[in-house]
C-alpha positions as CSV (number, residue, x, y, z in Angstrom):
1,M,31.6,38.9,-49.2
2,K,31.8,42.6,-50.3
3,E,34.0,41.7,-53.2
4,I,31.7,38.9,-54.4
5,I,28.7,41.3,-54.2
6,L,30.6,44.0,-56.1
7,K,31.4,41.4,-58.8
8,Y,27.8,40.3,-58.9
9,L,26.5,43.9,-59.3
10,N,29.0,44.5,-62.1
11,N,28.2,41.2,-63.9
12,K,31.8,40.1,-63.4
13,I,31.2,37.2,-61.0
14,G,32.4,33.7,-61.8
15,E,30.4,30.5,-61.4
16,E,32.2,29.4,-58.2
17,E,31.8,32.8,-56.5
18,E,28.1,33.0,-57.6
19,N,27.5,29.6,-56.0
20,K,29.2,30.8,-52.8
21,L,27.0,33.9,-52.8
22,Y,23.9,31.8,-53.4
23,L,24.7,29.4,-50.5
24,L,25.4,32.3,-48.2
25,I,22.1,34.0,-49.0
26,K,20.3,30.7,-48.7
27,K,21.8,30.2,-45.3
28,I,20.6,33.6,-44.1
29,V,17.1,33.2,-45.6
30,T,16.8,29.8,-43.9
31,I,17.9,31.1,-40.6
32,V,15.6,34.2,-40.7
33,I,12.5,32.1,-41.7
34,G,13.4,29.3,-39.3
35,T,13.7,31.6,-36.3
36,H,10.3,33.1,-36.7
37,S,7.5,30.6,-36.6
38,N,4.8,33.1,-37.6
39,Y,6.7,34.1,-40.7
40,K,7.5,30.4,-41.5
41,D,3.9,29.3,-41.3
42,T,2.6,32.2,-43.5
43,L,5.4,31.7,-46.0
44,I,4.5,28.0,-46.3
45,D,0.9,29.0,-46.9
46,I,2.0,31.3,-49.6
47,Y,4.6,29.2,-51.4
48,G,3.4,25.7,-50.6
49,S,6.4,24.4,-48.7
50,F,9.4,25.6,-46.7
51,E,11.8,24.6,-49.5
52,S,9.7,26.5,-52.1
53,A,9.6,29.6,-49.8
54,V,13.4,29.6,-49.4
55,N,14.1,29.2,-53.1
56,E,11.6,31.9,-54.2
57,I,12.9,34.3,-51.6
58,I,16.5,33.7,-52.7
59,N,15.6,34.5,-56.2
60,E,13.7,37.6,-55.1
61,I,16.7,38.8,-53.0
62,F,19.1,38.4,-55.9
63,I,16.8,40.6,-58.0
64,K,16.5,43.1,-55.1
65,I,20.3,43.3,-54.8
66,K,20.5,44.1,-58.5
67,N,17.7,46.7,-58.2
68,K,19.6,48.4,-55.4
69,K,22.9,48.5,-57.4
70,E,23.3,52.2,-57.3
71,I,22.7,52.4,-53.5
72,L,24.9,49.4,-52.7
73,M,27.7,50.6,-55.0
74,S,27.8,54.0,-53.2
75,K,27.7,52.8,-49.7
76,I,29.2,49.2,-49.7
77,N,32.7,50.4,-48.6
78,N,31.2,52.1,-45.5
79,I,29.2,49.0,-44.5
80,E,31.2,47.3,-41.7
81,N,29.3,44.0,-41.7
82,I,27.9,43.2,-45.1
83,E,26.3,40.0,-43.9
84,S,24.3,42.0,-41.3
85,Y,23.2,44.4,-44.0
86,I,22.0,41.5,-46.3
87,T,20.3,39.8,-43.3
88,R,18.4,43.1,-42.7
89,L,17.5,43.3,-46.4
90,I,16.2,39.7,-46.3
91,L,14.3,40.3,-43.1
92,N,12.6,43.4,-44.4
93,H,11.7,41.6,-47.6
94,I,10.1,38.7,-45.7
95,I,8.2,41.1,-43.5
96,D,6.8,42.8,-46.6
97,I,5.7,39.5,-48.0
98,V,4.0,38.5,-44.7
99,K,2.3,41.9,-44.3
100,S,0.9,41.9,-47.8
101,Y,-0.6,38.4,-47.2
102,K,-2.3,38.9,-43.9
103,S,-3.5,41.7,-41.8
104,K,-1.0,43.5,-39.6
105,L,-0.2,42.3,-36.1
106,S,-1.9,44.5,-33.6
107,L,-0.9,44.8,-29.9
108,N,-3.8,47.2,-29.4
109,K,-6.2,44.5,-28.5
110,E,-6.9,43.2,-25.0
111,D,-5.6,39.9,-23.6
112,D,-7.8,37.4,-21.7
113,E,-7.5,39.5,-18.5
114,G,-8.6,42.8,-20.2
115,N,-5.1,44.3,-20.4
116,E,-3.8,46.0,-23.5
117,K,-1.3,43.6,-25.1
118,I,1.2,46.4,-25.6
119,D,1.2,46.7,-21.8
120,V,1.9,43.0,-21.3
121,I,5.6,42.5,-21.4
122,N,6.2,39.0,-20.2
123,V,9.8,39.1,-18.9
124,T,9.7,35.4,-17.9
125,E,9.8,34.3,-21.6
126,L,13.2,35.7,-22.5
127,D,15.1,32.5,-23.0
128,D,14.2,32.0,-26.6
129,V,17.5,32.5,-28.4
130,K,15.9,32.0,-31.8
131,S,13.9,35.2,-31.5
132,E,16.9,37.3,-30.4
133,V,18.0,38.2,-33.9
134,I,14.6,39.7,-34.7
135,A,14.4,41.5,-31.4
136,E,17.9,43.1,-31.8
137,Y,16.8,44.6,-35.1
138,F,13.7,46.0,-33.5
139,V,15.7,47.6,-30.7
140,E,17.1,49.9,-33.5
141,E,13.5,50.8,-34.4
142,L,12.8,51.6,-30.7
143,K,15.7,54.1,-30.7
144,S,13.7,56.2,-33.2
145,L,11.2,57.1,-30.5
146,D,11.8,59.5,-27.5
147,N,14.2,57.4,-25.4
148,M,13.4,59.1,-22.1
149,Q,9.7,58.8,-22.6
150,L,10.0,55.2,-23.6
151,C,12.1,54.3,-20.6
152,Y,9.6,56.0,-18.4
153,Y,6.9,53.9,-19.9
154,F,8.7,50.6,-19.7
155,Y,9.7,51.1,-16.1
156,K,6.1,52.1,-15.2
157,V,4.7,49.0,-17.0
158,L,7.3,46.5,-15.7
159,Y,8.0,47.7,-12.2
160,N,5.3,50.3,-11.5
161,E,8.1,52.8,-10.9
162,E,8.2,56.3,-12.2
163,I,11.8,57.1,-12.9
164,F,11.4,60.5,-14.6
165,Y,8.9,63.4,-15.0
166,S,8.2,64.0,-11.3
167,E,7.6,67.6,-12.2
168,K,4.7,66.7,-14.7
169,S,1.1,66.4,-13.6
170,R,-0.7,63.1,-13.6
171,D,-2.8,64.2,-16.6
172,A,0.3,65.4,-18.6
173,K,2.0,62.0,-18.0
174,Y,-1.1,60.1,-19.0
175,K,-1.4,62.1,-22.3
176,M,2.3,61.6,-23.0
177,V,2.1,57.9,-22.5
178,Q,-1.0,57.6,-24.7
179,R,0.8,59.4,-27.5
180,L,3.9,57.3,-27.0
181,K,1.9,54.0,-27.0
182,E,0.3,55.0,-30.4
183,K,3.7,55.5,-31.9
184,L,4.9,52.2,-30.4
185,R,1.9,50.3,-31.8
186,N,2.5,51.7,-35.2
187,L,6.2,50.7,-35.0
188,V,5.3,47.2,-33.9
189,E,2.8,46.8,-36.7
190,D,5.1,48.1,-39.3
191,F,7.9,45.8,-38.2
192,G,5.7,42.8,-37.8
193,I,7.3,41.7,-34.5
194,D,5.5,39.2,-32.2
195,Q,4.8,39.3,-28.5
196,K,7.9,37.3,-27.4
197,E,10.3,39.2,-29.7
198,F,8.8,42.4,-28.4
199,A,9.5,41.4,-24.8
200,I,13.1,40.5,-25.7
201,A,13.6,43.8,-27.5
202,V,12.3,45.7,-24.4
203,K,14.8,43.8,-22.2
204,I,17.7,44.7,-24.5
205,Y,16.6,48.3,-25.0
206,M,16.3,48.8,-21.2
207,S,19.8,47.4,-20.7
208,E,21.4,49.4,-23.5
209,I,19.4,52.7,-23.2
210,C,17.2,53.1,-20.1
211,D,19.8,52.0,-17.5
212,K,22.3,54.5,-18.9
213,I,19.7,57.3,-19.0
214,R,18.6,56.5,-15.4
215,H,22.2,56.5,-14.2
216,N,23.0,59.8,-15.9
217,N,19.8,61.3,-14.5
218,R,20.8,60.3,-11.0
219,E,24.2,61.8,-11.4
220,E,22.7,65.1,-12.6
221,K,20.5,65.2,-9.5
222,N,23.4,64.5,-7.2
223,K,25.3,67.4,-8.6
224,K,22.6,69.8,-7.8
């Protein structure tokens, strides 16, 4: 795929290869839209039908690839998985479309029981494979926050267990969590992730990051 994209960027692509690139991008666009019902419904509202949404976004992505020519040309050889890169490009483009059409998703509201939605991580709804691709991308966004603080917060919310910061006062921990939650809300809003995808992302993040941090923390304590 790298070779085909390079040919497209340099206007040296043949008809057969251009059709191949078109079909690949169409496949990715269809999968991304199809795996996110909220995006799909909004895009249908915008473009009139699913088919129209796919076709319009494909055209916009081709333009976007061309507009990013200098960036792509400079880094394409260092991109291990070009399909993942294009998938991310498409996902970000769709998120921008949806965000410009309707107000941002907010998890800062309360649910029916009066809990802040950002504190409601329903781990019983993690069997939706279709949402995993979105969640996996969001995990990378979560890694931009303070990992130790975030792991502390997730363990506290999910298991009512404080795994770090025993030396901090109750007030200090409360203030730390409030600041963290504000950053997390902003991240959720900017990414446009829904509640189920958020829960899946938390599960993946805890497995990849928090469990390791907790294990290392225990080892350090045992050494003392």
